[in-house]
C-alpha positions in Angstrom: -37.1 42.0 17.5 -34.6 42.6 14.7 -34.6 40.2 11.7 -31.1 39.2 10.7 -30.5 37.6 7.3 -27.7 35.7 5.7 -25.3 38.2 4.1 -25.8 41.0 6.6 -22.7 42.8 7.9 -22.9 43.5 11.6 -20.6 45.3 14.1 -20.1 43.7 17.5 -19.6 45.6 20.8 -16.1 44.1 21.2 -13.5 43.7 18.5 -12.1 40.4 17.5 -8.5 39.6 18.7 -7.3 40.2 15.1 -8.6 43.7 15.3 -11.6 43.2 13.0 -14.9 44.9 13.9 -17.2 43.7 11.1 -18.8 40.3 10.8 -20.8 38.7 8.0 -23.8 36.5 9.0 -23.5 33.1 7.3 -26.3 31.2 9.1 -29.3 32.2 11.2 -31.6 30.2 13.4 -31.1 28.9 16.9 -27.3 29.4 16.4 -25.7 32.0 14.3 -22.6 31.4 12.2 -20.6 34.6 11.6 -17.3 35.3 9.7 -14.8 37.9 10.6 -14.3 40.2 7.6 -10.7 40.9 8.4 -9.2 37.4 9.1 -11.9 35.0 7.9 -12.4 33.3 11.2 -15.8 31.6 11.4 -17.6 31.4 14.8 -20.8 29.8 16.0 -22.8 31.7 18.6 -26.1 30.9 20.3 -28.9 33.4 19.3 -29.1 35.2 22.7 -25.4 35.8 22.8 -25.3 37.0 19.2 -28.2 39.4 19.7 -26.6 40.8 22.9 -23.2 41.2 21.1 -24.4 43.2 18.1 -23.9 46.9 18.3 -25.2 47.8 14.9 -26.1 46.5 11.4 -23.7 48.0 8.9 -25.4 46.7 5.7 -28.6 44.8 5.1 -28.8 42.3 2.3 -31.7 43.3 0.0 -34.4 40.6 -0.3 
């Protein structure tokens, strides 16, 4: 199981309608809150859907 932290930048399998590929993790837990880096849209996703959607972690926040 991959540990995600607030501040991580992730790339989803599908692009956002604005064309953005990269998302910043704002909240972790049962639900994830992520923000599109390109347009600033904030979306809440349940953990299973978030983990299924992530293609790769672009940058990890250092502890």
